[in-house]
N, C-alpha and C positions, 0 to 999 in steps of 0.2 A: 504494500500500500504506500509506504513512504517513498519508495523508488518511483512509483507511478506519479505521485504528487510532485516529486522533484523534476521529473521529465516534463510535466505540464507547465511548471513554473519556468523552466528553461526554454520551453517552446513559446513563451510569451503570454501565458494565461495566469490570471490572478487565482490564488488558491485560498481556501479557508480550512482551518484546522480546529477541531474541538480537542482541547487538552485537559488533562487532570494533573495538576502539579502537586508534588510532595516536597515541600521545603524542608530544610534542615535534615536531609536524608544522609548526608555524608558522601553522596555521589553527585555527579554532574553528567546525566545521561538520559537519552531517550530509552525508556525501559521496555515498553510493550504496547501493543495495540489491544485495547480492552474489547470485550464482547460487543459493547454498544458502539464501537467505532472510535471512541476517544483514544487519544494518544497519551499514555502515562509517561510523565517526565519527572525525573528526580533531580533536585537541586540542592546544592550545599548551603546556599544563603537562607537566612531567616526572612520571613515575610514582613519585615519592618523597613521603613524608609525606602520602599520600592526596590529593595535589593534583589528579592527573588524575581520580580518582573524583569529587571535589567539582565539578570543571569539567564532567564528564559529566552529573552530576545537574542542574547549573545550565543546561546546554544543553538537556537534555530538558524541564526545567521551563519554559523559555522557549518551546520549540517547541510543547509540548502545552498551554501556558497553564494550568499547574497549579502549586500550591505544591510546593516541594522536599520537604516532609515526607511527601508521598504517593508518593514515588519511592524504591524500595529496590533495592539490588544483591543479588540472591538468591544468585548464585554467580559466582566469578571475580574476587573482590576484588583479587587480585594478578596476575591474568591479563589478556591482551589481549582474550580472549573472555569475555563476561559475559552473564548472564541478568538482565534488569531487570524488576521488577514495578511497575506503576503503578496506584494505586487512584484511583477518582473522588473528587472532593471531596464 
């Protein structure tokens, strides 16, 4: 699924991701695809002062090989469940 999304993005299409974030997990990784289609992501940062959100954007930026400015959290800024929009460069 992630490879397919990456291909769509690099083909010039905007993509949306539903993610479930686990802050303060001791890891910094895309963990799994859940049964409901959400992407489970583990982050080292605590969910304070926007640290976890910044780490999430950095992780997605690295994975999708795209600048951080093209990644937006559409909903769920203060929630573990987030909707992410990524625009092609």
